[in-house]
OpenMM code with the backbone's topology and positions (N, CA, C; nanometers):
from openmm import Vec3, app, unit

residues = "MET LYS ALA PHE ALA ARG VAL GLY ALA GLN LEU ARG LEU GLU GLU VAL ARG SER GLU ILE ALA ALA LEU LEU ARG THR PHE PRO ASP LEU ALA ARG GLY ALA GLY ALA ARG GLN THR SER PRO ALA ALA GLY ALA PRO LYS ALA ARG LYS ARG ARG ASN LEU SER ALA ALA ALA ARG LYS ALA ILE SER ASP ALA GLN LYS LYS ARG TRP ALA ALA GLN ARG ALA LYS GLN GLY".split()
positions = [
    Vec3(4.9787, 9.8053, 9.7109),
    Vec3(5.0784, 9.9010, 9.7234),
    Vec3(5.2208, 9.8487, 9.6896),
    Vec3(5.2260, 9.7459, 9.7600),
    Vec3(5.3669, 9.6679, 9.7608),
    Vec3(5.3880, 9.5985, 9.6247),
    Vec3(5.3099, 9.5894, 9.5369),
    Vec3(5.3427, 9.5413, 9.4210),
    Vec3(5.3690, 9.6583, 9.3470),
    Vec3(5.3319, 9.7921, 9.3687),
    Vec3(5.3845, 9.9247, 9.2802),
    Vec3(5.5093, 9.9307, 9.2973),
    Vec3(5.5396, 9.9290, 9.4364),
    Vec3(5.6812, 9.9432, 9.4985),
    Vec3(5.7918, 9.8600, 9.4209),
    Vec3(5.7388, 9.7085, 9.4103),
    Vec3(5.8293, 9.6062, 9.3389),
    Vec3(5.8725, 9.6487, 9.1845),
    Vec3(5.7396, 9.7137, 9.1274),
    Vec3(5.7668, 9.7202, 8.9820),
    Vec3(5.8524, 9.8624, 8.9812),
    Vec3(5.8475, 9.9385, 9.0548),
    Vec3(5.9216, 10.0721, 9.0777),
    Vec3(6.0689, 10.0494, 9.1107),
    Vec3(6.0861, 9.9475, 9.1910),
    Vec3(6.2448, 9.8722, 9.2445),
    Vec3(6.2826, 9.8520, 9.1403),
    Vec3(6.2027, 9.7586, 9.0541),
    Vec3(6.2524, 9.6631, 8.9363),
    Vec3(6.3067, 9.7697, 8.8272),
    Vec3(6.2265, 9.8702, 8.8015),
    Vec3(6.2673, 9.9663, 8.6946),
    Vec3(6.4000, 10.0399, 8.7340),
    Vec3(6.3989, 10.0654, 8.8732),
    Vec3(6.5240, 10.1471, 8.8920),
    Vec3(6.6388, 10.0720, 8.9217),
    Vec3(6.6172, 9.9365, 8.9254),
    Vec3(6.7408, 9.8494, 8.9339),
    Vec3(6.7779, 9.8267, 8.7901),
    Vec3(6.7016, 9.8436, 8.6998),
    Vec3(6.7524, 9.8243, 8.5413),
    Vec3(6.8260, 9.9410, 8.5025),
    Vec3(6.7870, 10.0655, 8.5729),
    Vec3(6.8386, 10.2012, 8.5180),
    Vec3(6.9585, 10.1852, 8.6065),
    Vec3(6.9921, 10.1525, 8.7171),
    Vec3(7.1200, 10.1400, 8.7553),
    Vec3(7.2021, 10.0472, 8.6960),
    Vec3(7.1767, 9.9348, 8.6527),
    Vec3(7.2393, 9.8417, 8.5773),
    Vec3(7.2885, 9.8996, 8.4630),
    Vec3(7.2034, 9.9856, 8.3580),
    Vec3(7.2440, 10.0537, 8.2446),
    Vec3(7.3458, 10.1597, 8.2786),
    Vec3(7.3306, 10.2339, 8.3766),
    Vec3(7.4122, 10.3292, 8.4240),
    Vec3(7.5916, 10.2690, 8.4439),
    Vec3(7.5677, 10.1542, 8.5191),
    Vec3(7.6777, 10.0675, 8.5631),
    Vec3(7.7546, 10.0311, 8.4277),
    Vec3(7.6575, 9.9781, 8.3210),
    Vec3(7.7251, 9.9488, 8.2062),
    Vec3(7.8064, 10.0660, 8.1227),
    Vec3(7.7307, 10.1613, 8.1195),
    Vec3(7.7642, 10.2885, 8.0578),
    Vec3(7.9183, 10.3422, 8.1085),
    Vec3(7.9019, 10.3222, 8.2478),
    Vec3(8.0352, 10.3658, 8.3004),
    Vec3(8.1714, 10.2655, 8.2791),
    Vec3(8.1254, 10.1203, 8.2658),
    Vec3(8.2481, 10.0167, 8.2524),
    Vec3(8.2732, 10.0411, 8.1028),
    Vec3(8.1977, 10.0865, 8.0347),
    Vec3(8.2280, 10.0954, 7.8737),
    Vec3(8.3197, 10.2616, 7.8729),
    Vec3(8.2978, 10.3483, 7.9702),
    Vec3(8.3656, 10.4480, 7.9381),
    Vec3(8.5148, 10.4366, 8.0232),
    Vec3(8.5164, 10.3684, 8.1417),
    Vec3(8.6032, 10.3285, 8.2266),
    Vec3(8.6210, 10.1944, 8.2428),
    Vec3(8.7007, 10.1175, 8.1548),
    Vec3(8.6991, 9.9566, 8.1564),
    Vec3(8.7695, 9.9193, 8.2660),
    Vec3(8.8814, 10.0081, 8.3251),
    Vec3(8.9592, 9.9593, 8.4511),
    Vec3(8.8785, 9.9550, 8.5637),
    Vec3(8.7505, 10.0076, 8.5894),
    Vec3(8.6926, 9.9984, 8.6878),
    Vec3(8.6176, 9.8511, 8.7178),
    Vec3(8.6354, 9.7793, 8.6100),
    Vec3(8.5867, 9.6517, 8.6237),
    Vec3(8.6730, 9.5646, 8.7087),
    Vec3(8.8060, 9.6045, 8.7235),
    Vec3(8.8999, 9.5229, 8.8034),
    Vec3(8.8818, 9.5453, 8.9511),
    Vec3(8.8131, 9.6493, 8.9809),
    Vec3(8.7835, 9.6525, 9.1128),
    Vec3(8.8432, 9.8093, 9.1768),
    Vec3(8.7757, 9.8591, 9.2928),
    Vec3(8.7858, 9.9669, 9.3494),
    Vec3(8.9420, 10.0193, 9.3548),
    Vec3(9.0217, 9.9092, 9.4314),
    Vec3(9.1630, 9.9220, 9.4650),
    Vec3(9.2667, 9.9004, 9.3549),
    Vec3(9.2150, 9.8183, 9.2700),
    Vec3(9.3202, 9.7578, 9.1631),
    Vec3(9.4053, 9.8808, 9.1121),
    Vec3(9.3831, 9.9888, 9.0754),
    Vec3(9.4518, 10.1079, 9.0181),
    Vec3(9.5405, 10.1461, 9.0992),
    Vec3(9.5025, 10.1619, 9.2160),
    Vec3(9.6046, 10.2377, 9.3238),
    Vec3(9.6998, 10.1430, 9.3760),
    Vec3(9.6892, 10.0152, 9.3571),
    Vec3(9.7972, 9.9132, 9.4026),
    Vec3(9.9090, 9.8796, 9.2981),
    Vec3(9.8882, 9.9011, 9.1829),
    Vec3(9.9239, 9.8558, 9.0575),
    Vec3(10.0821, 9.9049, 9.0463),
    Vec3(10.1857, 9.8852, 9.0446),
    Vec3(10.3141, 9.9402, 9.0328),
    Vec3(10.3193, 10.0626, 8.9393),
    Vec3(10.2354, 10.0412, 8.8078),
    Vec3(10.2400, 10.1154, 8.6964),
    Vec3(10.1813, 10.2426, 8.7339),
    Vec3(10.1047, 10.2678, 8.8454),
    Vec3(10.0141, 10.3662, 8.8777),
    Vec3(10.1220, 10.4609, 8.9513),
    Vec3(10.2447, 10.4115, 9.0113),
    Vec3(10.3210, 10.4724, 9.0909),
    Vec3(10.2993, 10.4878, 9.2446),
    Vec3(10.2049, 10.4213, 9.2909),
    Vec3(10.1837, 10.4186, 9.4235),
    Vec3(10.2681, 10.3368, 9.4899),
    Vec3(10.3322, 10.3939, 9.5986),
    Vec3(10.4555, 10.3368, 9.6717),
    Vec3(10.3703, 10.2418, 9.7520),
    Vec3(10.4502, 10.1311, 9.7802),
    Vec3(10.3877, 9.9951, 9.8711),
    Vec3(10.4302, 10.0483, 10.0155),
    Vec3(10.3299, 10.0227, 10.0948),
    Vec3(10.3608, 10.0350, 10.2325),
    Vec3(10.4929, 9.9357, 10.2890),
    Vec3(10.5862, 9.9957, 10.3463),
    Vec3(10.7174, 9.9448, 10.4016),
    Vec3(10.6695, 9.8857, 10.5354),
    Vec3(10.6927, 9.7575, 10.5526),
    Vec3(10.6817, 9.6938, 10.6746),
    Vec3(10.8038, 9.7395, 10.7913),
    Vec3(10.7496, 9.7538, 10.8949),
    Vec3(10.8574, 9.7937, 11.0121),
    Vec3(10.8892, 9.6979, 11.0937),
    Vec3(11.0045, 9.6761, 11.1416),
    Vec3(11.0273, 9.5810, 11.2207),
    Vec3(11.0120, 9.6238, 11.3523),
    Vec3(10.9688, 9.5501, 11.4616),
    Vec3(10.9720, 9.6270, 11.5941),
    Vec3(11.0760, 9.5393, 11.7009),
    Vec3(11.1551, 9.6429, 11.7274),
    Vec3(11.2610, 9.5755, 11.8136),
    Vec3(11.2606, 9.6126, 11.9612),
    Vec3(11.2858, 9.5235, 12.0255),
    Vec3(11.2834, 9.5202, 12.1612),
    Vec3(11.3790, 9.6063, 12.2171),
    Vec3(11.3583, 9.6796, 12.3223),
    Vec3(11.4690, 9.7683, 12.3869),
    Vec3(11.6152, 9.6978, 12.3903),
    Vec3(11.5995, 9.5645, 12.4189),
    Vec3(11.7330, 9.5147, 12.4300),
    Vec3(11.8076, 9.4701, 12.3169),
    Vec3(11.7439, 9.4640, 12.1815),
    Vec3(11.7739, 9.4445, 12.0750),
    Vec3(11.8399, 9.5887, 12.0340),
    Vec3(11.7616, 9.6914, 12.0424),
    Vec3(11.8139, 9.8390, 12.0168),
    Vec3(11.9463, 9.8464, 12.0869),
    Vec3(11.9579, 9.8550, 12.2196),
    Vec3(12.0802, 9.8506, 12.2817),
    Vec3(12.1618, 9.7915, 12.2246),
    Vec3(12.1622, 9.6470, 12.1960),
    Vec3(12.2625, 9.5506, 12.1247),
    Vec3(12.3183, 9.6154, 11.9962),
    Vec3(12.2179, 9.6630, 11.9401),
    Vec3(12.2662, 9.7237, 11.7989),
    Vec3(12.3368, 9.8445, 11.8174),
    Vec3(12.3052, 9.9403, 11.9106),
    Vec3(12.3635, 10.0797, 11.9516),
    Vec3(12.5075, 10.0408, 11.9986),
    Vec3(12.5214, 9.9455, 12.0757),
    Vec3(12.6353, 9.9088, 12.1245),
    Vec3(12.7367, 9.8588, 12.0287),
    Vec3(12.7153, 9.7806, 11.9458),
    Vec3(12.8057, 9.7390, 11.8307),
    Vec3(12.8256, 9.8279, 11.7346),
    Vec3(12.7448, 9.9237, 11.7161),
    Vec3(12.7683, 10.0570, 11.6159),
    Vec3(12.8817, 10.1425, 11.6612),
    Vec3(12.8601, 10.1566, 11.7908),
    Vec3(12.9418, 10.2386, 11.8811),
    Vec3(13.0719, 10.2049, 11.8928),
    Vec3(13.0737, 10.0543, 11.9041),
    Vec3(13.2106, 9.9926, 11.8870),
    Vec3(13.2739, 9.9666, 11.7564),
    Vec3(13.1983, 9.9769, 11.6601),
    Vec3(13.2557, 9.9928, 11.5289),
    Vec3(13.2974, 10.1497, 11.4866),
    Vec3(13.2271, 10.2346, 11.5277),
    Vec3(13.2715, 10.3851, 11.5188),
    Vec3(13.3888, 10.4063, 11.6108),
    Vec3(13.4291, 10.3640, 11.7362),
    Vec3(13.5281, 10.3493, 11.7990),
    Vec3(13.6682, 10.2911, 11.7361),
    Vec3(13.6412, 10.1744, 11.6680),
    Vec3(13.7417, 10.0953, 11.5906),
    Vec3(13.7845, 10.1998, 11.4683),
    Vec3(13.7236, 10.2378, 11.4252),
    Vec3(13.7370, 10.3364, 11.2871),
    Vec3(13.7939, 10.4452, 11.3209),
    Vec3(13.7698, 10.5271, 11.4392),
    Vec3(13.8181, 10.6451, 11.4953),
    Vec3(13.9645, 10.5992, 11.5219),
    Vec3(13.9844, 10.4904, 11.6131),
    Vec3(14.1172, 10.4381, 11.6405),
    Vec3(14.2152, 10.4238, 11.5161),
    Vec3(14.1576, 10.3586, 11.4178),
    Vec3(14.2199, 10.3354, 11.2954),
    Vec3(14.2741, 10.4562, 11.2191),
    Vec3(14.1991, 10.5688, 11.2295),
    Vec3(14.2165, 10.7143, 11.1595),
    Vec3(14.3287, 10.7788, 11.2169),
    Vec3(14.3347, 10.7749, 11.3482),
    Vec3(14.4464, 10.8521, 11.4212),
    Vec3(14.4477, 10.8240, 11.5498),
] * unit.nanometer
topology = app.Topology()
chain = topology.addChain("A")
for resn in residues:
    res = topology.addResidue(resn, chain)
    for name in ("N", "CA", "C"):
        topology.addAtom(name, app.Element.getBySymbol(name[0]), res)
């Protein structure tokens, strides 16, 4: 029984391999891998932007510095 299962599995494996070969002939870009087309710049897929994680103290320092710049700009205008 196991021998028949093995023969059947080998036949199915050959069928699958021929289906893969036919697909690769039809769609050659599939040979590069599943995600290759999605990450290429030519495909127009935007790259994920890395975000910086600032501490609360760093955010406050930036906020205070910007407020100081705005105050200086307002004082200069009038």
